[in-house]
OpenMM code with the backbone's topology and positions (N, CA, C; nanometers):
from openmm import Vec3, app, unit

residues = "MET ARG LEU ARG VAL ASP GLU ALA MET ASP SER LEU LYS GLN ASN LYS ASN ARG GLY GLU LYS LEU ALA LYS THR HIS TRP PRO GLU LYS TYR LYS GLN LEU ASP ILE ARG ASN LEU PHE ARG TYR GLU ILE THR LYS ARG ASP TYR ARG LEU ILE TYR THR ILE ARG GLY VAL GLY ASN THR LEU THR TYR GLN LEU LEU ASP PHE VAL ASP HIS ASP LYS TYR ASN LYS ILE PHE GLY TYR LYS GLY".split()
positions = [
    Vec3(0.0752, -0.1362, 0.0141),
    Vec3(0.0130, 0.0340, 0.0117),
    Vec3(0.0953, 0.1363, -0.0092),
    Vec3(0.1915, 0.1378, 0.1201),
    Vec3(0.2918, 0.2446, 0.0814),
    Vec3(0.3548, 0.2881, -0.0355),
    Vec3(0.3396, 0.1681, -0.1262),
    Vec3(0.4259, 0.2135, -0.2510),
    Vec3(0.2904, 0.3277, -0.3190),
    Vec3(0.1837, 0.1874, -0.3546),
    Vec3(0.1140, 0.3142, -0.3957),
    Vec3(0.0979, 0.4696, -0.4025),
    Vec3(0.0749, 0.5107, -0.2284),
    Vec3(0.0213, 0.6501, -0.1394),
    Vec3(0.1533, 0.7381, -0.2258),
    Vec3(0.2724, 0.6622, -0.2196),
    Vec3(0.4166, 0.7134, -0.2858),
    Vec3(0.4031, 0.7849, -0.3943),
    Vec3(0.3316, 0.6685, -0.4875),
    Vec3(0.3169, 0.6794, -0.6604),
    Vec3(0.2882, 0.7933, -0.6602),
    Vec3(0.1406, 0.7540, -0.6332),
    Vec3(0.0433, 0.8976, -0.6428),
    Vec3(0.0526, 1.0164, -0.5866),
    Vec3(0.1107, 0.9748, -0.4285),
    Vec3(0.1662, 1.1239, -0.4515),
    Vec3(0.2679, 1.1882, -0.5521),
    Vec3(0.3690, 1.1251, -0.5987),
    Vec3(0.4753, 1.1905, -0.6860),
    Vec3(0.4020, 1.1859, -0.7933),
    Vec3(0.2434, 1.1557, -0.8761),
    Vec3(0.2231, 1.1762, -0.9545),
    Vec3(0.1426, 1.2931, -0.9918),
    Vec3(0.1018, 1.3535, -0.8262),
    Vec3(0.0189, 1.4596, -0.8122),
    Vec3(0.1348, 1.5644, -0.7825),
    Vec3(0.2652, 1.5440, -0.7367),
    Vec3(0.3682, 1.6902, -0.7394),
    Vec3(0.4085, 1.6857, -0.8998),
    Vec3(0.3627, 1.5739, -0.9556),
    Vec3(0.4483, 1.6202, -1.1310),
    Vec3(0.3251, 1.6708, -1.1447),
    Vec3(0.2030, 1.6673, -1.1553),
    Vec3(0.0611, 1.7305, -1.2250),
    Vec3(-0.0297, 1.7433, -1.1484),
    Vec3(-0.0638, 1.8815, -1.0823),
    Vec3(-0.0942, 1.9134, -0.9582),
    Vec3(-0.3211, 1.8962, -1.0427),
    Vec3(-0.3395, 1.8653, -1.1437),
    Vec3(-0.4810, 1.8875, -1.2231),
    Vec3(-0.4945, 1.7498, -1.2838),
    Vec3(-0.3867, 1.6368, -1.1995),
    Vec3(-0.4249, 1.4984, -1.1509),
    Vec3(-0.5591, 1.5128, -1.1000),
    Vec3(-0.5684, 1.5508, -0.9570),
    Vec3(-0.6612, 1.5781, -0.9125),
    Vec3(-0.7690, 1.6089, -0.8930),
    Vec3(-0.8543, 1.5572, -0.8544),
    Vec3(-1.0122, 1.6446, -0.9080),
    Vec3(-1.0510, 1.7232, -0.6975),
    Vec3(-1.0238, 1.8525, -0.7822),
    Vec3(-1.1026, 1.9075, -0.6841),
    Vec3(-1.2720, 1.9395, -0.6543),
    Vec3(-1.3371, 1.9244, -0.4954),
    Vec3(-1.4128, 1.8406, -0.4559),
    Vec3(-1.4518, 1.9886, -0.4006),
    Vec3(-1.6023, 2.0512, -0.4795),
    Vec3(-1.6670, 2.1649, -0.3926),
    Vec3(-1.7053, 2.1666, -0.2270),
    Vec3(-1.6375, 2.3052, -0.2186),
    Vec3(-1.6836, 2.3194, -0.0456),
    Vec3(-1.8254, 2.2738, -0.0227),
    Vec3(-1.9080, 2.2611, -0.0352),
    Vec3(-2.0517, 2.2050, -0.0402),
    Vec3(-2.0995, 2.0796, -0.0130),
    Vec3(-1.9875, 2.0093, -0.0504),
    Vec3(-2.0128, 1.8370, -0.0849),
    Vec3(-1.8713, 1.8106, 0.0314),
    Vec3(-1.8894, 1.8606, 0.1476),
    Vec3(-1.7242, 1.8129, 0.1643),
    Vec3(-1.8322, 1.7677, 0.3168),
    Vec3(-1.7694, 1.6732, 0.3817),
    Vec3(-1.8270, 1.5636, 0.4587),
    Vec3(-1.7501, 1.6256, 0.5820),
    Vec3(-1.8307, 1.6531, 0.6880),
    Vec3(-1.7948, 1.7458, 0.8279),
    Vec3(-1.6278, 1.6992, 0.8502),
    Vec3(-1.5882, 1.5736, 0.8641),
    Vec3(-1.4712, 1.5654, 0.9601),
    Vec3(-1.3420, 1.6723, 0.8579),
    Vec3(-1.3615, 1.6475, 0.7130),
    Vec3(-1.3057, 1.7566, 0.6794),
    Vec3(-1.3539, 1.9647, 0.6643),
    Vec3(-1.4405, 1.9648, 0.7159),
    Vec3(-1.4578, 2.1424, 0.6495),
    Vec3(-1.4150, 2.1486, 0.8292),
    Vec3(-1.4055, 2.0903, 0.9695),
    Vec3(-1.3497, 2.1380, 1.0527),
    Vec3(-1.1748, 2.1334, 1.0441),
    Vec3(-1.1402, 2.0688, 0.9649),
    Vec3(-0.9923, 2.1412, 0.9235),
    Vec3(-0.9617, 2.2349, 0.8728),
    Vec3(-0.8370, 2.3153, 0.8829),
    Vec3(-0.8246, 2.4404, 0.9090),
    Vec3(-0.7915, 2.4177, 0.7592),
    Vec3(-0.8545, 2.3793, 0.6639),
    Vec3(-0.8056, 2.4008, 0.4768),
    Vec3(-0.8942, 2.4726, 0.3851),
    Vec3(-0.8304, 2.4844, 0.2939),
    Vec3(-0.9345, 2.6139, 0.2505),
    Vec3(-0.9703, 2.5245, 0.0745),
    Vec3(-0.8816, 2.3898, 0.0942),
    Vec3(-0.8942, 2.3211, -0.0842),
    Vec3(-0.9092, 2.2071, 0.0144),
    Vec3(-0.9926, 2.0326, -0.1044),
    Vec3(-1.0111, 1.9220, -0.1127),
    Vec3(-1.0096, 1.8551, -0.2444),
    Vec3(-0.9168, 1.7883, -0.2985),
    Vec3(-0.8878, 1.6892, -0.3700),
    Vec3(-0.8775, 1.5419, -0.3263),
    Vec3(-0.9386, 1.4847, -0.4547),
    Vec3(-0.9719, 1.2974, -0.4223),
    Vec3(-0.8435, 1.2688, -0.5797),
    Vec3(-0.8055, 1.2120, -0.5624),
    Vec3(-0.7422, 1.1137, -0.7017),
    Vec3(-0.7800, 0.9373, -0.6855),
    Vec3(-0.8308, 0.9494, -0.7656),
    Vec3(-0.8125, 0.8062, -0.8206),
    Vec3(-0.7497, 0.7142, -0.8479),
    Vec3(-0.6855, 0.6318, -0.7353),
    Vec3(-0.5625, 0.5312, -0.7543),
    Vec3(-0.5741, 0.4408, -0.9146),
    Vec3(-0.7329, 0.3546, -0.9143),
    Vec3(-0.7886, 0.2786, -0.9765),
    Vec3(-1.0002, 0.3127, -0.9449),
    Vec3(-1.0269, 0.3322, -1.0708),
    Vec3(-1.1854, 0.3366, -1.0595),
    Vec3(-1.2352, 0.2721, -0.9651),
    Vec3(-1.2622, 0.1548, -0.9226),
    Vec3(-1.2867, 0.0773, -0.8145),
    Vec3(-1.1676, 0.0361, -0.7338),
    Vec3(-1.1237, 0.0832, -0.6785),
    Vec3(-1.0046, 0.0134, -0.5539),
    Vec3(-0.9667, 0.1846, -0.4291),
    Vec3(-0.8382, 0.2670, -0.4541),
    Vec3(-0.8525, 0.3611, -0.3073),
    Vec3(-0.8221, 0.4298, -0.4078),
    Vec3(-0.8278, 0.4978, -0.2608),
    Vec3(-0.8835, 0.6270, -0.3069),
    Vec3(-0.7966, 0.7741, -0.2511),
    Vec3(-0.6873, 0.8707, -0.2544),
    Vec3(-0.6303, 1.0148, -0.1952),
    Vec3(-0.7665, 1.1305, -0.2062),
    Vec3(-0.7068, 1.1077, -0.0875),
    Vec3(-0.8014, 1.2532, -0.0371),
    Vec3(-0.7336, 1.3580, 0.0476),
    Vec3(-0.6470, 1.4518, -0.0218),
    Vec3(-0.5318, 1.5275, 0.0315),
    Vec3(-0.5808, 1.6999, -0.0025),
    Vec3(-0.5278, 1.7858, 0.0243),
    Vec3(-0.5155, 1.9636, -0.0140),
    Vec3(-0.3737, 1.9695, -0.0169),
    Vec3(-0.3697, 2.0943, -0.0931),
    Vec3(-0.2426, 2.1478, -0.1155),
    Vec3(-0.2410, 2.2817, -0.0326),
    Vec3(-0.1774, 2.3045, 0.0541),
    Vec3(-0.0741, 2.4665, 0.0975),
    Vec3(-0.0017, 2.4666, -0.0218),
    Vec3(0.0151, 2.6633, 0.0327),
    Vec3(0.1097, 2.6946, -0.0068),
    Vec3(0.1632, 2.8082, 0.0525),
    Vec3(0.2442, 2.8187, 0.0596),
    Vec3(0.3860, 2.9387, 0.1539),
    Vec3(0.4518, 2.9891, 0.0198),
    Vec3(0.4440, 3.1390, -0.0296),
    Vec3(0.5203, 3.1195, -0.1664),
    Vec3(0.4756, 3.0466, -0.2637),
    Vec3(0.6303, 3.0143, -0.3258),
    Vec3(0.6098, 2.9899, -0.4276),
    Vec3(0.6090, 2.8133, -0.4120),
    Vec3(0.5952, 2.7455, -0.2741),
    Vec3(0.6253, 2.6505, -0.2606),
    Vec3(0.4370, 2.4977, -0.1762),
    Vec3(0.4496, 2.4842, -0.2873),
    Vec3(0.3091, 2.4006, -0.2250),
    Vec3(0.3208, 2.2680, -0.1365),
    Vec3(0.3014, 2.2040, -0.0467),
    Vec3(0.2522, 2.1120, 0.0328),
    Vec3(0.1401, 2.0434, 0.0383),
    Vec3(0.1286, 1.9130, 0.0086),
    Vec3(0.0400, 1.8328, -0.0639),
    Vec3(0.0618, 1.7182, 0.1260),
    Vec3(-0.0307, 1.7236, 0.2021),
    Vec3(-0.1015, 1.6981, 0.2351),
    Vec3(-0.2081, 1.5743, 0.2771),
    Vec3(-0.1596, 1.4822, 0.2942),
    Vec3(-0.2435, 1.3735, 0.2759),
    Vec3(-0.3321, 1.4145, 0.4009),
    Vec3(-0.4727, 1.3491, 0.3538),
    Vec3(-0.5751, 1.3313, 0.4259),
    Vec3(-0.6201, 1.1762, 0.4403),
    Vec3(-0.6733, 1.1646, 0.4512),
    Vec3(-0.7112, 1.0194, 0.3593),
    Vec3(-0.6460, 0.9192, 0.3122),
    Vec3(-0.6801, 0.8055, 0.2709),
    Vec3(-0.5927, 0.7108, 0.1832),
    Vec3(-0.7021, 0.5872, 0.2279),
    Vec3(-0.8400, 0.5494, 0.1667),
    Vec3(-0.9649, 0.4955, 0.1743),
    Vec3(-0.9518, 0.3893, 0.0619),
    Vec3(-1.0470, 0.2756, 0.0790),
    Vec3(-1.0923, 0.2146, 0.0092),
    Vec3(-1.2056, 0.2519, -0.0899),
    Vec3(-1.2613, 0.2096, -0.1678),
    Vec3(-1.3715, 0.2521, -0.3074),
    Vec3(-1.4896, 0.2513, -0.1795),
    Vec3(-1.5452, 0.1793, -0.1108),
    Vec3(-1.6614, 0.1843, -0.0180),
    Vec3(-1.6174, 0.2842, 0.1117),
    Vec3(-1.5261, 0.2560, 0.1562),
    Vec3(-1.5214, 0.3392, 0.2620),
    Vec3(-1.5041, 0.5221, 0.2117),
    Vec3(-1.4887, 0.5313, 0.1003),
    Vec3(-1.4941, 0.6536, 0.0389),
    Vec3(-1.6866, 0.7320, 0.0428),
    Vec3(-1.7355, 0.6535, -0.0130),
    Vec3(-1.8737, 0.6178, -0.0531),
    Vec3(-1.9443, 0.6555, 0.0682),
    Vec3(-1.8480, 0.5579, 0.2132),
    Vec3(-1.9463, 0.6302, 0.3017),
    Vec3(-1.8942, 0.7566, 0.3638),
    Vec3(-1.7545, 0.7615, 0.3375),
    Vec3(-1.7590, 0.8821, 0.4236),
    Vec3(-1.8214, 1.0369, 0.3210),
    Vec3(-1.8368, 0.9829, 0.2462),
    Vec3(-1.9223, 1.1065, 0.1232),
    Vec3(-2.0646, 1.1228, 0.1713),
    Vec3(-2.1182, 0.9834, 0.2308),
    Vec3(-2.2838, 0.9724, 0.1479),
    Vec3(-2.2968, 0.9434, 0.0816),
    Vec3(-2.1981, 0.8466, -0.0004),
    Vec3(-2.2976, 0.7850, -0.1664),
    Vec3(-2.3225, 0.6507, -0.1295),
    Vec3(-2.4376, 0.5605, -0.1793),
    Vec3(-2.4504, 0.4444, -0.1897),
    Vec3(-2.4217, 0.3382, -0.1909),
    Vec3(-2.3296, 0.3580, -0.3151),
    Vec3(-2.2601, 0.2756, -0.3181),
    Vec3(-2.2955, 0.2036, -0.4561),
] * unit.nanometer
topology = app.Topology()
chain = topology.addChain("A")
for resn in residues:
    res = topology.addResidue(resn, chain)
    for name in ("N", "CA", "C"):
        topology.addAtom(name, app.Element.getBySymbol(name[0]), res)
């Protein structure tokens, strides 16, 4: 699993547009409580795992902060999808 997360994060660092920005109106409460300004999802595969992350910026430096690494079913539960 660790290798998959590392590969996905490296991929996102190379192209930040690979992840999908989630509208704030769709954020689950657990993320609304965090001090973040954006929330992204990156599908490792369609029926496999998801990365939930935020991007923080200071000056010209971007930091990718991994918030969750979950399977498809847990992702659906967190976001309230029927699955």
